[in-house]
N, CA, C and O atoms as CSV, one atom per row, in Angstrom:
chain,resi,resn,atom,element,x,y,z
A,1,MET,N,N,0.528,-1.310,0.182
A,1,MET,CA,C,0.301,-0.097,0.032
A,1,MET,C,C,0.876,1.357,0.323
A,1,MET,O,O,0.136,2.325,0.498
A,2,VAL,N,N,1.637,1.391,0.343
A,2,VAL,CA,C,2.840,2.108,1.080
A,2,VAL,C,C,3.438,2.420,-0.627
A,2,VAL,O,O,3.299,3.607,-0.920
A,3,LEU,N,N,4.140,1.455,-1.898
A,3,LEU,CA,C,4.536,2.151,-2.770
A,3,LEU,C,C,3.422,2.458,-3.465
A,3,LEU,O,O,3.588,3.617,-3.845
A,4,GLN,N,N,2.439,2.084,-3.819
A,4,GLN,CA,C,1.169,1.486,-4.306
A,4,GLN,C,C,0.835,3.583,-3.631
A,4,GLN,O,O,0.357,4.296,-4.513
A,5,ALA,N,N,1.017,4.063,-2.689
A,5,ALA,CA,C,0.131,5.077,-1.931
A,5,ALA,C,C,1.793,6.552,-2.643
A,5,ALA,O,O,1.646,7.767,-2.775
A,6,PHE,N,N,3.018,5.779,-2.897
A,6,PHE,CA,C,4.470,6.378,-3.344
A,6,PHE,C,C,4.225,6.984,-4.329
A,6,PHE,O,O,4.228,8.212,-4.408
A,7,ALA,N,N,3.815,5.695,-5.810
A,7,ALA,CA,C,3.688,6.077,-7.099
A,7,ALA,C,C,1.881,6.764,-7.467
A,7,ALA,O,O,1.527,6.796,-8.645
A,8,ASN,N,N,1.236,7.089,-6.735
A,8,ASN,CA,C,-0.040,7.675,-7.076
A,8,ASN,C,C,0.877,8.920,-6.867
A,8,ASN,O,O,0.758,9.627,-7.867
A,9,ALA,N,N,1.728,9.464,-5.989
A,9,ALA,CA,C,1.723,10.868,-5.693
A,9,ALA,C,C,2.873,11.419,-6.572
A,9,ALA,O,O,3.220,12.599,-6.610
A,10,CYS,N,N,3.251,10.706,-7.060
A,10,CYS,CA,C,4.930,11.233,-7.639
A,10,CYS,C,C,4.001,11.577,-9.613
A,10,CYS,O,O,4.318,12.303,-10.554
A,11,LYS,N,N,2.675,10.458,-9.345
A,11,LYS,CA,C,2.324,10.695,-10.503
A,11,LYS,C,C,1.605,11.746,-10.578
A,11,LYS,O,O,1.052,11.809,-11.676
A,12,ARG,N,N,1.278,12.913,-9.650
A,12,ARG,CA,C,1.498,13.550,-9.229
A,12,ARG,C,C,1.515,14.933,-9.952
A,12,ARG,O,O,0.732,15.843,-10.224
A,13,VAL,N,N,3.366,14.466,-10.185
A,13,VAL,CA,C,3.932,15.751,-10.626
A,13,VAL,C,C,4.917,15.354,-11.451
A,13,VAL,O,O,6.065,15.795,-11.497
A,14,LEU,N,N,4.601,14.806,-11.871
A,14,LEU,CA,C,5.432,14.237,-13.555
A,14,LEU,C,C,4.662,14.463,-14.207
A,14,LEU,O,O,3.479,14.601,-13.896
A,15,ARG,N,N,5.323,14.593,-15.702
A,15,ARG,CA,C,5.610,15.026,-17.042
A,15,ARG,C,C,4.566,13.711,-17.650
A,15,ARG,O,O,4.483,12.585,-17.160
A,16,ALA,N,N,3.886,14.199,-18.754
A,16,ALA,CA,C,3.064,13.069,-19.603
A,16,ALA,C,C,4.525,11.628,-20.173
A,16,ALA,O,O,4.614,10.400,-20.170
A,17,ASN,N,N,5.270,12.661,-20.522
A,17,ASN,CA,C,6.257,12.075,-20.889
A,17,ASN,C,C,7.414,10.725,-20.730
A,17,ASN,O,O,8.081,9.891,-21.343
A,18,ASP,N,N,6.869,11.518,-18.772
A,18,ASP,CA,C,7.823,10.279,-17.718
A,18,ASP,C,C,7.513,8.922,-18.310
A,18,ASP,O,O,6.928,8.671,-19.363
A,19,THR,N,N,8.244,7.749,-17.032
A,19,THR,CA,C,7.996,6.757,-17.413
A,19,THR,C,C,7.860,6.594,-15.708
A,19,THR,O,O,8.983,7.087,-15.597
A,20,LEU,N,N,7.539,6.382,-14.548
A,20,LEU,CA,C,8.002,5.332,-13.554
A,20,LEU,C,C,7.370,4.303,-13.191
A,20,LEU,O,O,6.177,4.266,-12.890
A,21,ALA,N,N,8.653,2.799,-13.205
A,21,ALA,CA,C,8.092,1.923,-12.375
A,21,ALA,C,C,8.560,0.802,-11.998
A,21,ALA,O,O,9.653,0.491,-12.470
A,22,LEU,N,N,7.885,-0.158,-11.031
A,22,LEU,CA,C,8.677,-0.768,-10.280
A,22,LEU,C,C,9.804,-1.055,-10.650
A,22,LEU,O,O,9.781,-1.562,-11.771
A,23,TRP,N,N,11.280,-0.920,-10.011
A,23,TRP,CA,C,12.189,-2.112,-10.069
A,23,TRP,C,C,12.773,-2.739,-9.066
A,23,TRP,O,O,13.484,-2.205,-8.215
A,24,GLY,N,N,12.497,-3.854,-9.139
A,24,GLY,CA,C,13.346,-4.283,-8.024
A,24,GLY,C,C,11.837,-4.631,-6.923
A,24,GLY,O,O,10.648,-4.368,-7.098
A,25,GLY,N,N,12.408,-5.173,-6.031
A,25,GLY,CA,C,11.269,-4.746,-4.014
A,25,GLY,C,C,10.675,-3.661,-3.943
A,25,GLY,O,O,9.448,-3.606,-4.033
A,26,GLU,N,N,11.416,-2.618,-3.770
A,26,GLU,CA,C,11.260,-1.251,-2.681
A,26,GLU,C,C,11.494,-0.096,-3.772
A,26,GLU,O,O,11.248,1.104,-3.644
A,27,GLU,N,N,12.087,-0.837,-4.990
A,27,GLU,CA,C,12.794,0.959,-5.703
A,27,GLU,C,C,12.029,1.145,-6.867
A,27,GLU,O,O,11.374,0.229,-7.365
A,28,PHE,N,N,12.070,2.120,-7.259
A,28,PHE,CA,C,11.529,3.136,-8.866
A,28,PHE,C,C,12.613,3.755,-9.507
A,28,PHE,O,O,13.533,4.531,-9.247
A,29,LEU,N,N,12.215,3.205,-10.311
A,29,LEU,CA,C,12.487,3.568,-11.087
A,29,LEU,C,C,11.934,4.551,-12.065
A,29,LEU,O,O,10.967,4.044,-12.633
A,30,LEU,N,N,12.237,6.056,-12.576
A,30,LEU,CA,C,12.399,6.841,-13.497
A,30,LEU,C,C,13.022,7.524,-14.647
A,30,LEU,O,O,14.189,7.863,-14.452
A,31,LEU,N,N,12.516,7.806,-15.804
A,31,LEU,CA,C,13.042,7.208,-17.160
A,31,LEU,C,C,12.016,8.942,-17.444
A,31,LEU,O,O,10.923,9.307,-17.011
A,32,MET,N,N,12.795,9.457,-18.137
A,32,MET,CA,C,12.442,11.599,-18.003
A,32,MET,C,C,13.726,11.504,-19.818
A,32,MET,O,O,14.871,11.904,-20.035
A,33,PRO,N,N,12.536,10.672,-20.799
A,33,PRO,CA,C,13.336,11.392,-22.131
A,33,PRO,C,C,13.982,12.632,-22.162
A,33,PRO,O,O,13.301,13.556,-21.718
A,34,GLN,N,N,15.266,12.955,-22.619
A,34,GLN,CA,C,16.047,14.071,-23.410
A,34,GLN,C,C,15.572,15.533,-22.373
A,34,GLN,O,O,15.217,16.629,-22.808
A,35,THR,N,N,15.675,15.206,-21.222
A,35,THR,CA,C,15.136,15.617,-19.804
A,35,THR,C,C,17.409,15.973,-19.208
A,35,THR,O,O,17.909,15.156,-18.435
A,36,ARG,N,N,17.946,16.706,-19.533
A,36,ARG,CA,C,18.980,17.045,-18.529
A,36,ARG,C,C,19.559,16.075,-17.444
A,36,ARG,O,O,18.630,15.527,-16.851
A,37,ALA,N,N,20.457,15.790,-17.113
A,37,ALA,CA,C,20.723,15.825,-15.000
A,37,ALA,C,C,20.372,16.679,-14.753
A,37,ALA,O,O,19.146,16.637,-14.862
A,38,ALA,N,N,20.785,17.837,-14.349
A,38,ALA,CA,C,19.748,18.860,-13.660
A,38,ALA,C,C,18.495,19.387,-13.738
A,38,ALA,O,O,17.841,19.772,-12.769
A,39,ASP,N,N,18.164,19.409,-14.835
A,39,ASP,CA,C,16.790,19.794,-14.473
A,39,ASP,C,C,15.839,17.922,-14.256
A,39,ASP,O,O,14.651,17.878,-13.936
A,40,ALA,N,N,16.383,17.082,-14.422
A,40,ALA,CA,C,16.467,15.736,-14.029
A,40,ALA,C,C,15.864,16.018,-12.618
A,40,ALA,O,O,14.684,15.797,-12.345
A,41,GLU,N,N,17.022,16.659,-11.520
A,41,GLU,CA,C,17.233,16.424,-10.549
A,41,GLU,C,C,16.110,17.052,-9.783
A,41,GLU,O,O,15.427,16.742,-8.807
A,42,LEU,N,N,16.222,18.422,-10.917
A,42,LEU,CA,C,14.701,19.612,-10.216
A,42,LEU,C,C,13.854,18.674,-10.463
A,42,LEU,O,O,14.405,17.587,-10.291
A,43,ILE,N,N,12.662,18.558,-10.817
A,43,ILE,CA,C,12.513,17.513,-10.519
A,43,ILE,C,C,11.601,16.849,-9.937
A,43,ILE,O,O,10.413,16.930,-9.622
A,44,VAL,N,N,13.111,15.679,-9.837
A,44,VAL,CA,C,12.948,14.757,-8.317
A,44,VAL,C,C,12.431,15.079,-7.044
A,44,VAL,O,O,11.747,14.401,-6.276
A,45,ASN,N,N,13.055,16.706,-6.909
A,45,ASN,CA,C,13.157,17.377,-5.348
A,45,ASN,C,C,11.929,17.857,-5.553
A,45,ASN,O,O,11.512,18.289,-4.479
A,46,ARG,N,N,11.014,18.015,-6.550
A,46,ARG,CA,C,10.050,18.362,-6.468
A,46,ARG,C,C,8.920,17.420,-5.931
A,46,ARG,O,O,8.006,17.665,-5.143
A,47,ILE,N,N,9.228,16.366,-6.536
A,47,ILE,CA,C,8.155,14.897,-5.563
A,47,ILE,C,C,8.799,14.106,-4.354
A,47,ILE,O,O,8.372,13.242,-3.588
A,48,LEU,N,N,9.797,14.650,-4.480
A,48,LEU,CA,C,10.578,14.536,-2.624
A,48,LEU,C,C,9.388,15.854,-2.174
A,48,LEU,O,O,8.575,15.475,-1.331
A,49,GLU,N,N,9.240,17.146,-2.588
A,49,GLU,CA,C,8.810,17.975,-1.466
A,49,GLU,C,C,7.556,17.641,-1.315
A,49,GLU,O,O,7.001,17.858,-0.238
A,50,HIS,N,N,6.673,16.865,-2.712
A,50,HIS,CA,C,5.159,16.545,-2.788
A,50,HIS,C,C,5.170,15.393,-2.176
A,50,HIS,O,O,3.984,15.124,-1.986
A,51,VAL,N,N,6.096,14.207,-1.582
A,51,VAL,CA,C,5.799,13.194,-0.993
A,51,VAL,C,C,5.655,13.885,0.600
A,51,VAL,O,O,4.756,13.853,1.440
A,52,ASN,N,N,6.598,14.323,0.567
A,52,ASN,CA,C,7.274,14.934,2.009
A,52,ASN,C,C,6.018,16.048,3.532
A,52,ASN,O,O,6.014,16.473,4.688
A,53,THR,N,N,5.182,15.936,2.212
A,53,THR,CA,C,4.095,17.314,2.727
A,53,THR,C,C,3.042,16.916,2.810
A,53,THR,O,O,2.245,17.361,3.635
A,54,THR,N,N,2.576,15.336,1.411
A,54,THR,CA,C,1.365,15.181,1.471
A,54,THR,C,C,0.828,14.416,3.047
A,54,THR,O,O,1.441,14.924,3.986
A,55,ALA,N,N,-0.031,13.478,3.422
A,55,ALA,CA,C,-0.889,12.989,4.482
A,55,ALA,C,C,-1.268,12.674,4.041
A,55,ALA,O,O,-2.228,13.009,3.348
A,56,PHE,N,N,-0.084,10.774,4.339
A,56,PHE,CA,C,-0.348,9.446,4.150
A,56,PHE,C,C,-1.000,8.720,4.566
A,56,PHE,O,O,-0.102,8.192,5.222
A,57,GLN,N,N,-1.905,8.104,4.827
A,57,GLN,CA,C,-3.037,7.462,6.106
A,57,GLN,C,C,-3.096,6.324,5.696
A,57,GLN,O,O,-3.433,6.053,4.544
A,58,PHE,N,N,-2.637,5.089,6.964
A,58,PHE,CA,C,-2.549,3.078,6.413
A,58,PHE,C,C,-3.607,3.175,8.212
A,58,PHE,O,O,-3.286,3.569,9.333
A,59,ASP,N,N,-5.186,2.457,7.503
A,59,ASP,CA,C,-5.770,2.444,8.528
A,59,ASP,C,C,-6.137,3.335,9.769
A,59,ASP,O,O,-6.439,3.095,10.937
A,60,GLY,N,N,-5.981,4.449,9.021
A,60,GLY,CA,C,-6.621,4.762,9.617
A,60,GLY,C,C,-5.530,5.955,10.571
A,60,GLY,O,O,-5.979,6.735,11.411
A,61,ALA,N,N,-4.091,5.844,10.197
A,61,ALA,CA,C,-3.368,6.118,11.751
A,61,ALA,C,C,-2.315,6.716,10.485
A,61,ALA,O,O,-2.177,5.991,9.500
A,62,PRO,N,N,-1.571,8.067,10.535
A,62,PRO,CA,C,-0.755,8.688,9.158
A,62,PRO,C,C,0.188,8.460,9.520
A,62,PRO,O,O,0.396,8.473,10.733
A,63,VAL,N,N,1.259,8.123,8.534
A,63,VAL,CA,C,2.092,7.333,7.930
A,63,VAL,C,C,3.264,8.736,7.442
A,63,VAL,O,O,2.702,9.664,6.860
A,64,MET,N,N,4.516,8.856,7.624
A,64,MET,CA,C,5.303,9.663,6.648
A,64,MET,C,C,6.317,9.242,5.991
A,64,MET,O,O,7.427,8.995,6.462
A,65,ILE,N,N,5.988,9.148,4.922
A,65,ILE,CA,C,7.097,8.674,3.620
A,65,ILE,C,C,8.070,9.284,2.783
A,65,ILE,O,O,7.864,10.238,2.033
A,66,THR,N,N,9.190,8.652,2.962
A,66,THR,CA,C,10.470,8.691,2.579
A,66,THR,C,C,11.308,8.793,1.588
A,66,THR,O,O,10.578,8.555,0.625
A,67,PHE,N,N,12.198,8.958,1.237
A,67,PHE,CA,C,12.736,8.535,0.012
A,67,PHE,C,C,13.982,8.953,-0.037
A,67,PHE,O,O,14.297,10.039,0.449
A,68,SER,N,N,15.081,7.944,-0.780
A,68,SER,CA,C,16.050,8.793,-1.250
A,68,SER,C,C,16.089,8.719,-2.804
A,68,SER,O,O,15.362,7.848,-3.282
A,69,ALA,N,N,16.897,9.571,-3.793
A,69,ALA,CA,C,16.724,9.165,-5.188
A,69,ALA,C,C,18.003,9.676,-5.280
A,69,ALA,O,O,18.572,10.644,-4.775
A,70,GLY,N,N,18.543,8.177,-6.581
A,70,GLY,CA,C,20.296,8.623,-7.624
A,70,GLY,C,C,19.451,9.560,-8.937
A,70,GLY,O,O,18.480,9.115,-9.548
A,71,VAL,N,N,19.878,10.492,-9.103
A,71,VAL,CA,C,19.890,10.870,-10.915
A,71,VAL,C,C,20.715,10.127,-11.843
A,71,VAL,O,O,21.209,9.186,-11.221
A,72,ALA,N,N,21.006,10.126,-12.793
A,72,ALA,CA,C,22.336,10.127,-13.607
A,72,ALA,C,C,21.539,10.806,-15.064
A,72,ALA,O,O,20.312,10.715,-15.085
A,73,GLU,N,N,22.182,11.422,-16.164
A,73,GLU,CA,C,21.867,11.307,-16.736
A,73,GLU,C,C,23.104,10.535,-18.367
A,73,GLU,O,O,24.288,10.807,-18.567
A,74,ARG,N,N,21.910,9.307,-19.450
A,74,ARG,CA,C,22.901,8.753,-19.430
A,74,ARG,C,C,23.288,9.226,-21.097
A,74,ARG,O,O,22.534,9.668,-21.964
A,75,ASP,N,N,24.641,8.964,-21.141
A,75,ASP,CA,C,25.956,9.657,-22.113
A,75,ASP,C,C,25.400,8.579,-23.320
A,75,ASP,O,O,25.363,7.372,-23.082
A,76,PRO,N,N,25.191,8.852,-23.964
A,76,PRO,CA,C,24.928,7.628,-25.218
A,76,PRO,C,C,26.541,6.894,-26.020
A,76,PRO,O,O,26.853,6.303,-27.054
A,77,ALA,N,N,27.142,7.361,-24.869
A,77,ALA,CA,C,27.964,6.117,-25.736
A,77,ALA,C,C,27.760,4.980,-23.955
A,77,ALA,O,O,28.790,4.433,-23.563
A,78,GLU,N,N,26.817,4.835,-23.350
A,78,GLU,CA,C,26.925,3.769,-22.426
A,78,GLU,C,C,25.532,2.912,-22.651
A,78,GLU,O,O,24.687,2.799,-23.538
A,79,THR,N,N,25.726,2.491,-21.624
A,79,THR,CA,C,23.916,1.540,-22.027
A,79,THR,C,C,23.653,1.631,-20.792
A,79,THR,O,O,24.180,1.940,-19.723
A,80,MET,N,N,21.948,1.003,-21.559
A,80,MET,CA,C,21.447,1.929,-20.209
A,80,MET,C,C,21.197,1.165,-19.229
A,80,MET,O,O,20.297,1.466,-18.445
A,81,GLY,N,N,22.116,-0.253,-19.033
A,81,GLY,CA,C,21.907,-0.491,-17.969
A,81,GLY,C,C,22.955,-0.135,-16.705
A,81,GLY,O,O,22.975,-0.257,-15.480
A,82,GLN,N,N,24.121,0.569,-18.165
A,82,GLN,CA,C,25.353,1.701,-17.007
A,82,GLN,C,C,24.793,2.671,-16.589
A,82,GLN,O,O,24.647,2.828,-15.377
A,83,ALA,N,N,24.460,3.328,-17.259
A,83,ALA,CA,C,23.547,4.669,-16.568
A,83,ALA,C,C,22.405,4.324,-15.534
A,83,ALA,O,O,22.304,5.246,-14.725
A,84,VAL,N,N,21.008,2.721,-15.159
A,84,VAL,CA,C,21.063,2.654,-14.716
A,84,VAL,C,C,22.154,2.383,-13.063
A,84,VAL,O,O,21.960,2.773,-11.912
A,85,MET,N,N,23.122,1.670,-13.596
A,85,MET,CA,C,23.873,1.188,-12.363
A,85,MET,C,C,24.387,2.449,-11.901
A,85,MET,O,O,24.904,2.268,-10.798
A,86,ARG,N,N,24.480,3.818,-12.318
A,86,ARG,CA,C,25.456,5.205,-11.740
A,86,ARG,C,C,23.847,5.618,-10.939
A,86,ARG,O,O,23.975,5.601,-9.715
A,87,ALA,N,N,22.846,5.865,-11.262
A,87,ALA,CA,C,22.132,6.532,-10.795
A,87,ALA,C,C,21.470,5.809,-9.086
A,87,ALA,O,O,21.173,6.394,-8.045
A,88,ASP,N,N,21.432,3.577,-9.646
A,88,ASP,CA,C,21.512,3.124,-8.031
A,88,ASP,C,C,22.899,3.550,-7.227
A,88,ASP,O,O,22.817,3.272,-6.031
A,89,ARG,N,N,24.404,4.283,-7.692
A,89,ARG,CA,C,25.186,4.084,-6.809
A,89,ARG,C,C,25.142,5.562,-5.731
A,89,ARG,O,O,25.659,5.760,-4.631
A,90,ALA,N,N,24.005,6.721,-6.903
A,90,ALA,CA,C,23.547,7.572,-6.436
A,90,ALA,C,C,22.735,7.853,-5.223
A,90,ALA,O,O,22.826,8.665,-4.303
A,91,MET,N,N,21.636,6.588,-5.642
A,91,MET,CA,C,21.021,6.203,-4.725
A,91,MET,C,C,21.267,6.169,-3.564
A,91,MET,O,O,20.578,6.854,-2.808
A,92,TYR,N,N,22.494,5.235,-2.966
A,92,TYR,CA,C,23.605,4.750,-2.115
A,92,TYR,C,C,23.912,5.794,-1.253
A,92,TYR,O,O,23.732,6.011,-0.054
A,93,THR,N,N,24.590,6.572,-2.483
A,93,THR,CA,C,25.316,8.001,-2.001
A,93,THR,C,C,24.224,8.928,-0.966
A,93,THR,O,O,24.355,9.808,-0.115
A,94,ALA,N,N,23.348,8.338,-1.449
A,94,ALA,CA,C,22.042,9.706,-0.640
A,94,ALA,C,C,21.619,10.053,0.705
A,94,ALA,O,O,21.442,11.043,1.416
A,95,LYS,N,N,21.471,7.729,0.749
A,95,LYS,CA,C,21.235,6.786,2.027
A,95,LYS,C,C,22.361,6.427,3.184
A,95,LYS,O,O,22.194,5.859,4.264
A,96,THR,N,N,23.591,6.966,2.570
A,96,THR,CA,C,24.815,7.361,3.363
A,96,THR,C,C,24.922,8.429,3.556
A,96,THR,O,O,25.967,8.651,4.167
A,97,ALA,N,N,24.218,9.507,3.296
A,97,ALA,CA,C,24.197,11.050,3.449
A,97,ALA,C,C,23.181,11.108,3.915
A,97,ALA,O,O,22.909,12.244,3.524
A,98,GLY,N,N,22.212,10.765,4.543
A,98,GLY,CA,C,21.026,10.686,5.732
A,98,GLY,C,C,19.065,10.947,5.580
A,98,GLY,O,O,17.924,11.092,6.019
A,99,ARG,N,N,20.314,10.798,4.303
A,99,ARG,CA,C,18.669,9.578,3.565
A,99,ARG,C,C,17.047,10.778,2.911
A,99,ARG,O,O,17.146,11.967,3.217
A,100,ASN,N,N,16.166,10.483,2.357
A,100,ASN,CA,C,14.947,11.479,2.280
A,100,ASN,C,C,15.508,12.717,1.283
A,100,ASN,O,O,14.970,13.820,1.190
A,101,ARG,N,N,17.031,12.165,0.368
A,101,ARG,CA,C,17.545,13.678,-0.332
A,101,ARG,C,C,17.463,12.516,-2.167
A,101,ARG,O,O,16.858,11.543,-2.618
A,102,VAL,N,N,18.581,13.575,-2.610
A,102,VAL,CA,C,18.426,13.339,-3.566
A,102,VAL,C,C,20.305,13.762,-4.457
A,102,VAL,O,O,21.205,14.559,-4.193
A,103,MET,N,N,20.190,13.199,-5.026
A,103,MET,CA,C,22.175,12.878,-5.432
A,103,MET,C,C,22.453,12.271,-6.969
A,103,MET,O,O,22.402,11.188,-7.552
A,104,ARG,N,N,22.769,13.619,-7.235
A,104,ARG,CA,C,23.171,13.428,-8.946
A,104,ARG,C,C,24.713,13.056,-9.140
A,104,ARG,O,O,25.798,13.507,-8.773
A,105,GLU,N,N,24.190,11.901,-9.978
A,105,GLU,CA,C,25.517,11.361,-10.198
A,105,GLU,C,C,26.773,11.873,-11.335
A,105,GLU,O,O,26.723,12.443,-12.424
A,106,PRO,N,N,27.512,11.535,-10.773
A,106,PRO,CA,C,28.506,13.021,-12.205
A,106,PRO,C,C,28.349,12.109,-13.613
A,106,PRO,O,O,28.266,10.898,-13.818
A,107,GLN,N,N,28.349,12.996,-14.259
A,107,GLN,CA,C,28.457,12.592,-15.944
A,107,GLN,C,C,28.632,11.282,-16.304
A,107,GLN,O,O,28.525,10.860,-15.153
A,108,ALA,N,N,28.851,10.079,-17.085
A,108,ALA,CA,C,29.964,9.329,-17.350
A,108,ALA,C,C,30.609,9.853,-18.665
A,108,ALA,O,O,30.406,10.543,-19.664
A,109,VAL,N,N,32.196,8.501,-17.532
A,109,VAL,CA,C,33.239,10.088,-18.762
A,109,VAL,C,C,33.398,8.873,-19.569
A,109,VAL,O,O,33.998,8.920,-20.644
C-alpha cells in the first residue's frame, strides 16, 4: 500500500512523457526522456517535496513516507544498464548522506 501511495503521489508531479516503474522489491526507476541531469534533479526534488508534504494514512493512522533518489543522465556512449548503475550509486550515496534526499551522479566519462 505504501508503494502504491508513493507511486500515485509521484504521478501528480511527473510530466506526460515520464515513465515510473517499480524496479526490484522497493525501488522505482524513473525514465525522463530528453531531460538533462540538472533538470531531472529539480523534478525529483519536487517529487520529494510533494511526498514529504502529503498526508498519507494507513488504517486511519498518519504515515510519513520518505525516499532517497539517485539521478544520472545517460550518455549516448553507455548502455541503459550502465546509466541505471550510476543512478543506483547516487541513490546509495543519498542514503549514506542521511536519507530522504536526491543526489546526482556525475556524467559518465
